[in-house]
N, C-alpha and C positions, 0 to 999 in steps of 0.2 A: 856777070855784072852784079854788084852787090845791091841788095834792096835798100831803098832810102830809109833813113832813120828819122825819128821825130814823131810827135803826136799827129801831125798832118797825114802821115802815112798809115795811121790806124783807121779802122772803120769808124764812121761817125757815131757818136754816142746816141743810143736809142732811148736813154732815160732823160728825165727833166731835172733841173736844178732843185725844184721843190721836193723831189723825192728824198733829198737829204734830211728834210725835217722829220718825216715819220721814221726814217731809219735811225736817226740820232735819238729821237724820243723813245722808240722801242728798245734800243740798246740800253739807254739810261734806266728805263723802267725795269728791264730784265736784270741789269746789273744790281740795281737797288734791291730787288727781291732776293737775288742770290746772296748779296751781302747781308741782308737782314737774317736770312736763314743760317748763313755761316756764323754770324755773331752769336747765335744761340748755342754753338758748340765750341767756338774759339774764345778763350779767356781774354779779358781786357789786357791791352799792352801792345807790344810791337807786332805780333802776328795779325792783329786786326787791321793795323795800318797797312801791312804788307798785303793782306787779302784784298783790300780796296785797290791797291796798285795793280794787282794781277787780274781781278775780276772785271774791272771796267774796260780795259783794252780788249780782253777776250770777248766780252759781250759785244763790243763795237765791231770787231773783225767778223764775228760769227753772224751778226745781223746783216752786215754788208754782203757777206758771202751768200747767205740764205735769200737775200733780196734779189741778187742777180741770178741765183739758181732758180728761184721761183718765178720771177717776172721777166728776166732778160737772159734767156738761155743762150742767145747768140752773141752776147755782149762781152764775154770774158776777154777776148783778144782786144776789144776796144778799151777795156779797163786797163790793160797794160801788161800782158804776158811778155817776158823777155825773148827777143829773137837772137841777140848777141850778148849773152850774160857777161862775158869777160870784159867787153867794152863798157857795159853798164856798171860793172863793179869799179872800173877805173874812173868813170865819170862820178860815181858816188863818192869814192875816196877823195878825189880832187875837189869836187863840189862841196863835200862836207867840211873839208878843211877851210875852203874859202868862205863858206857861210859862217863858220865859227869865228874867223878873224873879223869879218865885217860886223857880225852881231856883237862881238865883244867890244869893238870900238863904239858902236852905237849905244850899247848898254853903259859904257863908261861915260859917254857924253851926257846921256839922259840922267844917269845917277848923279853926275856933278851938278847938272842944272837943278835937280830936285833938292840936293843938299844945300845949294846956295839959296834956293827959294824957301824951303821948309825948315832949314836949320838942322836937318838930320838926314842921315843916309837911309834909303829904303832897305827894308829887310825882306827879301823874297823867300817865302816858305815853299820849298820844292819837294823835300822828302822828310819823313818823320825822323825824329832824333832818338837816341838811346836804343838803337837796334843791336841785336846780337849778331855774331858772325854769320850764321845761317840766314838770318833775316835780311842782312845786308846783301847776301848773295842772291836771294830771291828778288829783292827790290831792284838789284842791278839787272837781273834778267828781264824784269818787267819794264824797266826804263830803257834798256838798250835793245831789246828784241821785241817784246810784245807791243809796247807803245808805238815804235816806228812803223811796224807792220800795220797795226790797226788804224793809226792816224793817216798814213799814206793811202790806204785803201779808201778811207772815207773822204779826207780833205782834198787830196789830189785826184784819186781815181774817180770817185763818185761826184763830188761837188765841182772841182775845177774842170774835170772832164766834161761834165754837162754844160757848164758855163762856156767853156772854150769852143764847144761845137756851135755856139750861137752868138759869140761876140769876140772881138780881138783879144790878144793875149793879155795886155796890161790890165784892162778892167776885170777880166776873169781872174787873173792872178791876185789882183788887189782885193776883190770880194772874198775869194777863198782864204786869203791871208788874214783879213779882218775877222772872219768867222773863226778861223784857227786861233787867233789871239784871244778872241772873246771867250773861248771855252777854257782858257787857262786862268781861271779866276783867282784873285787874291783878296783877302778881307780888307787889307789896308789900301787906300786909294793910291798912294804914292808907289807902293810896291807893285800894284797892278799896272800903273802907268809904265814903270820900268820894264816889267815882264812883257807887257803887251808890245812895247816898242821893239824888244828883242825878238819876240815871236813873229811880229810882222815881217822883220827882215828874213827870218828863217823861212816863213811861209812863202815869201816872194822868191827866195832862192831855190826852194824845193820845187816850186811851180816851174821855174825856168829850166831846171834840170829835167823835169818830166816833159816839158815842151820840147826840149832838144833831143831827148832820147826816145820818147814815146813808150817807155817801159817803167813800171813802178819799181823795179829792182834798183834802179839808180837813185831815186829820191829816198827809198827805204834805207839804203846803205848810208847815204849822206846824213839822213836823220839819225840813224843809229850811231854814226861817228860823232855827230854833234852831242848827242845825249851821253855817249861814253866818256868824252872829254869832260863834260860838266859833272858827270857822276864821279869820275876820278878825283876831281877837285873837291867835291863835297865830302867824299870819304877821307881824302887826305887832310882836309881842313877840320 
């Protein structure tokens, strides 16, 4: 008989939601120090922008991993190691496509409302411009591989996992999605409103996939697919 899938079949999270605060703060501080050191050797221009895209998700993933290794040695399975990777990949592919379609519709609706209200279309800054070929390749790797792994470890594995162990799905997913959206800051208020609305949809969708599969592999792939399609449009545009 096949073992049940889903987050409810996993061991209960032994960590608390507030642990996400020191983890994020530590990763942000560590990444900032590494970036400052790297800038002493990297000349101004595209490679500095690319270094930021690479260093911050690496720091976040490393901090989450060290946190669990040091304080929650028995919690790796609760965090979401895959039991059926083939099915998780299928869920990630289908879920990522569905999330992209819904998020695109929501983004178009919010963008239209903003344009009617403000008289201009919001311009979301997602990746640096004027990159060379190798720089675009590294930026793509950061956006499609590093960012999904790091952000799913933190937002779904650490934050949503802790919340879900103590409250129903919807409020846990909503809180984690709001925090997820809040970290994708934009300097322009209208651009931030547009991006936050899209990221909220993405965060809710990824939490639902994680809830149904109980494995981080599925939302990581869905996240990677979402970022890959967006990255392709940015490069093509």
